[in-house]
C-alpha positions in Angstrom: 223.2 -3.2 27.5 220.4 -2.3 29.6 219.2 0.2 27.1 219.5 -2.3 24.2 217.4 -4.9 26.1 214.8 -2.2 26.8 214.7 -1.4 23.1 214.2 -5.1 22.2 211.3 -5.3 24.6 209.8 -2.2 23.1 210.1 -3.7 19.6 208.4 -7.0 20.8 205.6 -5.0 22.3 205.2 -3.0 19.1 205.0 -6.3 17.1 202.5 -7.7 19.5 200.4 -4.5 19.1 200.7 -4.8 15.3 199.6 -8.4 15.3 196.6 -7.9 17.7 194.2 -6.6 15.1 194.9 -9.5 12.8 194.4 -12.0 15.6 191.2 -10.3 16.6 190.0 -10.3 13.0 190.9 -14.0 12.7 189.0 -14.7 15.9 186.0 -12.8 14.6 186.0 -14.8 11.4 186.1 -18.1 13.4 183.2 -16.9 15.6 181.1 -15.9 12.6 181.7 -19.3 10.9 180.9 -21.1 14.1 177.6 -19.0 14.4 176.7 -19.8 10.8 177.2 -23.5 11.5 175.1 -23.4 14.6 172.3 -21.5 12.7 172.4 -24.1 9.8 172.4 -26.9 12.3 169.4 -25.4 14.2 167.4 -24.7 11.0 168.0 -28.2 9.6 166.9 -29.8 12.9 163.6 -27.8 12.9 162.7 -28.9 9.4 163.5 -32.5 10.2 161.2 -32.4 13.2 158.4 -30.8 11.1 158.7 -33.5 8.4 158.6 -36.2 11.1 155.5 -34.7 12.6 153.7 -34.5 9.2 154.7 -38.1 8.4 153.3 -39.4 11.7 150.0 -37.5 11.1 149.7 -38.9 7.6 150.2 -42.4 8.9 147.7 -41.9 11.6 145.1 -40.6 9.2 145.7 -43.5 6.8 145.3 -45.9 9.6 142.1 -44.4 10.8 140.7 -44.3 7.3 141.6 -47.9 6.6 140.1 -49.0 9.9 136.8 -47.1 9.2 136.6 -48.6 5.7 136.9 -52.2 6.9 134.5 -51.5 9.8 131.8 -50.2 7.5 132.1 -52.2 4.3 134.0 -55.5 4.9 132.4 -58.7 6.0 135.2 -59.1 8.5 133.7 -62.1 10.2 130.7 -60.1 11.4 128.3 -62.9 10.4 130.2 -65.3 12.6 130.3 -62.8 15.5 126.6 -62.1 15.1 125.8 -65.8 15.0 127.9 -66.7 18.0 127.2 -63.7 20.2 124.2 -63.9 22.5 121.2 -61.5 22.1 122.0 -58.0 23.2 118.5 -56.5 23.3 114.9 -57.6 22.7 112.3 -55.1 21.6 108.5 -55.5 21.6 106.6 -53.9 18.8 102.9 -54.5 18.1 103.2 -57.7 20.1 106.1 -59.0 18.0 109.4 -59.8 19.6 112.5 -58.7 17.7 116.0 -59.8 18.8 119.0 -57.7 18.0 122.3 -59.6 18.1 125.7 -58.2 19.3 128.4 -57.6 16.8 126.2 -56.2 14.1 127.7 -53.6 11.9 126.4 -50.6 9.9 125.3 -51.5 6.4 126.2 -49.4 3.4 123.5 -48.0 1.0 124.4 -50.6 -1.6 124.0 -53.4 0.9 120.7 -52.0 2.1 119.4 -51.9 -1.5 120.6 -55.5 -2.1 118.9 -56.5 1.2 115.6 -54.9 0.1 115.8 -56.6 -3.3 116.4 -60.0 -1.6 113.4 -59.6 0.6 111.2 -58.7 -2.3 112.5 -61.7 -4.3 111.9 -64.0 -1.3 108.2 -62.8 -1.1 107.7 -63.3 -4.8 109.6 -66.6 -4.8 107.1 -67.9 -2.2 104.2 -67.2 -4.6 106.1 -68.9 -7.5 107.0 -71.9 -5.3 103.3 -72.2 -4.3 102.4 -72.3 -8.0 105.1 -74.7 -8.9 103.9 -77.1 -6.2 100.4 -77.2 -7.6 99.0 -80.2 -9.4 100.3 -81.0 -12.9 97.0 -79.7 -14.5 98.0 -76.2 -13.5 100.4 -74.1 -15.4 103.8 -73.1 -13.8 104.0 -69.7 -12.4 105.7 -66.9 -14.3 109.3 -65.9 -13.3 109.5 -64.1 -10.0 109.1 -60.4 -10.7 108.2 -57.4 -8.6 104.5 -57.0 -8.3 103.1 -54.1 -10.2 100.9 -51.6 -8.5 97.2 -51.3 -8.9 96.5 -49.6 -12.3 92.7 -49.6 -11.5 93.2 -46.7 -9.0 95.3 -43.9 -10.6 97.1 -41.8 -8.0 97.6 -38.3 -9.3 97.6 -36.9 -12.8 99.1 -39.9 -14.5 100.6 -37.7 -17.2 103.7 -39.9 -17.7 104.6 -41.9 -20.7 102.8 -45.2 -21.7 105.5 -47.1 -19.9 104.9 -45.3 -16.6 103.4 -47.3 -13.7 101.6 -46.0 -10.7 103.1 -46.6 -7.4 101.6 -49.2 -5.0 100.5 -48.4 -1.5 99.8 -52.0 -0.6 102.5 -54.3 0.8 103.2 -57.8 -0.4 100.9 -60.5 1.2 102.0 -61.9 4.5 101.0 -65.3 5.9 97.7 -65.4 7.7 97.8 -65.3 11.5 98.2 -68.8 12.9 98.9 -70.4 9.5 101.6 -73.0 9.3 103.6 -74.5 6.4 104.2 -73.3 2.8 100.6 -74.0 1.7 99.1 -71.5 4.1 97.0 -68.9 2.3 98.6 -65.4 2.6 96.6 -62.5 3.9 97.0 -59.0 2.4 98.6 -56.5 4.7 97.4 -52.9 4.3 100.3 -50.4 4.6 101.5 -47.2 3.0 104.7 -46.1 1.3 105.8 -49.3 -0.3 107.0 -48.6 -3.8 107.5 -51.4 -6.3 108.9 -51.3 -9.8 106.8 -52.0 -12.9 106.7 -55.5 -14.3 108.9 -56.0 -17.4 108.2 -57.9 -20.6 110.3 -60.8 -19.2 107.6 -61.4 -16.5 105.1 -62.3 -19.2 107.1 -64.6 -21.5 106.1 -67.8 -19.8 102.4 -67.1 -20.2 101.0 -69.1 -23.2 99.6 -67.1 -26.1 96.0 -68.0 -26.5 94.2 -67.8 -29.9 93.3 -64.2 -30.8 89.7 -63.4 -31.8 88.7 -62.1 -35.2 89.6 -58.4 -35.6 86.7 -56.1 -34.8 85.4 -53.5 -37.2 87.1 -50.1 -37.4 85.5 -47.1 -35.7 82.6 -45.7 -37.7 82.7 -41.9 -38.2 78.9 -41.9 -38.2 79.0 -42.7 -34.5 81.2 -39.7 -33.6 80.9 -36.0 -33.3 83.5 -33.2 -33.0 83.2 -31.0 -29.9 85.4 -28.6 -28.0 86.5 -31.5 -25.8 87.4 -33.6 -28.9 85.8 -36.4 -30.8 83.0 -37.9 -28.7 80.8 -41.0 -29.3 77.3 -40.2 -30.6 74.3 -42.5 -30.7 72.7 -43.0 -34.1 68.9 -43.2 -33.8 68.1 -46.2 -31.6 71.4 -47.9 -32.4 73.7 -47.4 -29.5 77.4 -47.0 -30.0 78.0 -50.0 -27.7 76.2 -52.3 -30.1 78.1 -50.9 -33.1 81.5 -51.7 -31.4 80.4 -54.9 -29.6 82.2 -58.2 -30.2 79.9 -60.7 -31.9 78.7 -63.3 -29.4 76.7 -66.4 -30.3 77.1 -68.5 -27.1 74.2 -70.8 -26.1 71.7 -68.9 -24.0 71.2 -71.8 -21.6 74.9 -72.1 -20.8 76.5 -70.1 -17.9 78.6 -67.2 -19.2 81.4 -65.3 -17.6 82.9 -62.0 -18.5 86.3 -60.9 -17.3 87.6 -57.3 -17.6 91.3 -56.5 -17.3 91.5 -53.0 -15.9 94.3 -50.4 -15.6 95.7 -50.9 -19.1 97.8 -48.4 -21.0 100.0 -47.3 -18.1 102.4 -50.2 -18.4 103.5 -51.1 -21.9 104.5 -54.7 -21.0 101.3 -55.4 -19.2 99.1 -53.9 -21.9 100.8 -55.8 -24.7 100.5 -59.0 -22.7 96.8 -58.5 -22.1 96.2 -57.7 -25.8 98.3 -60.3 -27.4 98.3 -63.3 -25.0 94.8 -63.3 -23.7 91.8 -64.8 -25.6 89.7 -62.4 -27.6 86.7 -62.9 -25.3 88.6 -61.0 -22.5 87.4 -57.3 -22.3 90.1 -54.7 -21.9 89.6 -51.5 -19.8 92.0 -48.6 -20.4 93.1 -45.7 -18.1 92.1 -42.4 -19.7 95.4 -40.8 -18.5 97.3 -42.9 -21.0 99.1 -41.3 -23.9 98.2 -42.5 -27.4 95.2 -44.3 -26.0 93.4 -44.4 -29.3 96.2 -46.6 -30.7 96.0 -49.0 -27.8 92.3 -49.3 -28.2 92.7 -49.9 -31.9 95.4 -52.6 -31.2 93.1 -54.3 -28.8 90.2 -54.4 -31.2 92.5 -55.7 -34.0 93.0 -58.7 -31.7 89.3 -59.2 -31.1 89.0 -57.5 -27.7 86.1 -55.2 -26.7 87.3 -52.0 -25.0 86.1 -50.0 -22.1 87.4 -46.7 -20.6 87.9 -46.0 -16.9 85.4 -43.5 -15.4 87.1 -42.3 -12.2 84.8 -41.1 -9.4 85.3 -39.5 -6.0 85.9 -41.9 -3.1 85.0 -41.3 0.6 88.7 -40.7 1.5 89.4 -38.2 -1.2 92.0 -36.7 -1.6 93.9 -39.3 0.3 92.9 -41.7 -2.4 93.1 -39.5 -5.6 91.3 -40.8 -8.7 93.0 -38.3 -10.8 92.3 -34.9 -12.6 89.4 -36.3 -14.7 87.4 -37.7 -11.7 83.8 -36.8 -11.2 83.4 -35.0 -7.8 80.4 -34.3 -5.6 81.6 -30.7 -5.1 81.1 -30.0 -8.8 77.9 -29.2 -10.5 76.5 -31.3 -13.4 78.1 -29.1 -16.0 81.6 -29.4 -14.5 81.3 -33.2 -14.1 80.0 -33.7 -17.6 82.9 -31.6 -18.9 85.3 -33.9 -17.1 83.4 -36.9 -18.5 83.9 -35.5 -22.0 87.6 -35.4 -21.4 87.5 -39.1 -20.6 85.3 -40.0 -23.6 87.4 -37.9 -26.0 90.6 -39.8 -25.2 89.8 -42.6 -27.7 87.2 -44.0 -30.0 86.0 -47.5 -30.6 85.1 -48.5 -27.1 81.7 -49.9 -25.9 81.4 -48.0 -22.7 83.0 -47.1 -19.3 83.7 -49.0 -16.1 83.4 -47.3 -12.7 86.6 -46.7 -10.8 86.4 -45.9 -7.1 83.3 -43.7 -6.4 82.2 -44.7 -2.9 81.2 -41.1 -2.3 80.1 -40.0 -5.7 78.1 -43.1 -6.5 76.2 -42.7 -3.2 74.8 -39.3 -4.3 71.8 -39.5 -6.7 72.1 -35.7 -7.3 75.7 -36.0 -8.6 75.4 -39.4 -10.2 72.2 -39.1 -12.3 73.3 -36.4 -14.7 76.5 -38.3 -15.5 74.7 -41.5 -16.2 72.1 -39.8 -18.3 75.0 -38.3 -20.4 76.3 -41.9 -20.9 72.9 -43.0 -22.1 72.7 -40.0 -24.5 76.0 -41.0 -26.0 74.9 -44.6 -26.6 77.4 -46.2 -24.2 77.1 -49.0 -21.7 78.1 -48.7 -18.0 79.9 -51.3 -15.9 79.1 -50.8 -12.2 82.0 -51.8 -9.9 80.5 -51.2 -6.4 82.9 -49.6 -4.0 80.6 -49.3 -1.0 77.3 -50.4 0.4 75.6 -47.1 -0.5 76.5 -47.4 -4.2 73.5 -46.3 -6.3 75.0 -46.6 -9.7 73.3 -49.9 -10.8 69.9 -48.8 -9.5 70.0 -45.4 -11.1 71.2 -46.9 -14.4 68.2 -49.3 -14.4 65.8 -46.4 -13.6 66.9 -44.3 -16.6 67.3 -47.3 -19.0 71.1 -47.1 -19.3 72.6 -50.5 -20.5 74.4 -51.7 -17.4 76.0 -54.7 -15.8 77.5 -55.2 -12.4 80.9 -56.6 -11.3 80.5 -59.6 -9.0 84.0 -59.9 -7.6 87.7 -59.0 -8.1 90.0 -61.9 -8.9 93.4 -60.7 -7.7 93.0 -58.7 -4.5 95.3 -61.3 -3.1 98.3 -61.9 -5.3 98.9 -65.6 -4.9 98.1 -68.4 -7.3 95.9 -70.2 -4.7 93.9 -67.0 -3.9 93.3 -66.2 -7.6 92.2 -69.8 -8.3 89.9 -69.6 -5.4 88.3 -66.5 -6.7 87.9 -68.0 -10.2 86.1 -71.0 -8.6 83.8 -68.5 -6.8 83.1 -66.8 -10.2 82.1 -70.1 -11.7 79.8 -70.8 -8.8 78.1 -67.4 -9.3 77.7 -68.0 -13.0 76.1 -71.4 -12.5 73.7 -69.9 -9.9 72.7 -66.7 -11.8 73.5 -67.7 -15.4 76.1 -65.0 -15.7 79.0 -63.5 -13.7 81.3 -60.6 -14.2 84.8 -60.2 -12.7 87.5 -57.6 -12.9 91.3 -58.2 -12.6 94.5 -56.4 -13.3 97.3 -57.3 -15.6 99.7 -58.8 -13.1 101.9 -61.6 -14.5 100.5 -64.1 -11.9 96.9 -63.0 -12.8 97.3 -63.5 -16.5 99.0 -66.8 -16.0 96.2 -68.2 -13.9 93.5 -66.8 -16.3 95.3 -68.4 -19.2 95.3 -71.8 -17.5 91.7 -71.4 -16.6 90.6 -70.4 -20.1 92.2 -73.5 -21.6 89.9 -75.6 -19.4 86.6 -73.8 -20.1 85.4 -76.4 -22.7 85.4 -79.0 -19.9 83.5 -76.8 -17.5 80.5 -76.1 -19.7 81.1 -72.3 -19.1 81.3 -69.7 -21.9 83.7 -66.8 -21.9 81.7 -63.7 -23.1 82.5 -60.1 -23.8 81.0 -57.6 -21.4 78.5 -56.4 -24.0 76.9 -59.9 -23.8 76.3 -59.3 -20.1 74.4 -56.0 -20.3 71.0 -55.7 -18.9 69.0 -52.8 -20.4 66.0 -52.3 -18.2 63.0 -50.1 -18.9 62.7 -47.0 -16.6 61.3 -48.0 -13.2 59.8 -45.8 -10.4 62.5 -44.5 -8.1 60.9 -45.9 -5.0 60.9 -49.4 -6.5 64.6 -49.2 -7.3 65.7 -47.9 -4.0 67.4 -50.4 -1.7 65.6 -51.6 1.4 65.9 -49.4 4.4 67.2 -46.4 2.4 66.0 -43.1 3.7 63.8 -41.1 1.4 65.3 -37.7 0.2 
């Protein structure tokens, strides 16, 4: 029995030993499965945390972007904040106090551009309002437009198309110091860097079209010659070119006469067409030699009864800050070089009666530089319009000494671009004409200028004043001794 029991225990132990590997293998399988589950659970948790972090970052970035957008570009009640908040700082600049309010925001480039356009429109609107408030005998002002720059002083080469416009370096007029009310006369403010766009055709639509004069004769080839510079005018015996191309004038000799020259034409198509087609034939037109197709513009002007002049740019005292262009006559050049440049100007068109001086405060003060140029004009049979640009200007005196047909500009009509200022200059022109028997003025083809001139020309029959072409104002004097023509107090050279 004891042996049998011992055998049974041995059998059980053998069974247990036989089952041990299976149990161990089963436990290994369970451990591996558990490990895999734990790895899958850990990997899934890491990806979830990463996705959550990315989502939070995206939301934060979107929030910051949206906040920045509304801060920079939305109205967001900033106007009310700026209006209600007290002043944050006060700055003194040139004696002017400027207050900066709290709550102001940064403006976008589009808003800054709109703000600049609004300020320009406000300045021009003031001029239009001033014109509109004038007596009923005056013509309403033209629609508000950006003021064109001064064509009479070309800056640079001017080699653009006929629609190009020079840039202005003069700011819009500001009210005179101490003036009050809307009727206060504005005073020009000299500044640099202001760029204004050219006037468009719409700016001239409200200006009445005055009767055109009879077409003038076509250019005569007998009064031209072909040179290396191009086709130049040539006198024919004692008959000057200016007489051949002059507009006929039969005004009464005892009646005051006025000549008006519109300068700077050819650079702006709209301004040039308005001056040619809407002004009376008695108005003289002066063209910039830097204009393309200038001969066609001169021909169009003559077909509407206008006499034509060309600009003759000369060196100013502040050259090259003020640059009259690549055709300008300069004191550093000798006579041959300056005459070559003059030939460039004269060859740009045919059919004109002469030239008008542009700038020249330095060149016109030098007899040595000026005399050869004026003698060449006389040789070519042209007339010369002296527009003095300084107290030392010798152009008129030298022209009289050599017998060059010459006339002098008495004033400029539109240095101040307001209807009241232009009307005041026109009244001064009438006064000069009544005192001297004749008067010459220059102006530019600004819409407000042409509008005021149009109104004035319609009233000439009541004023006992005759509008005359510039050729009717010419004084051809016999040569005089140089000492007699020299201004008083001038030092002898």
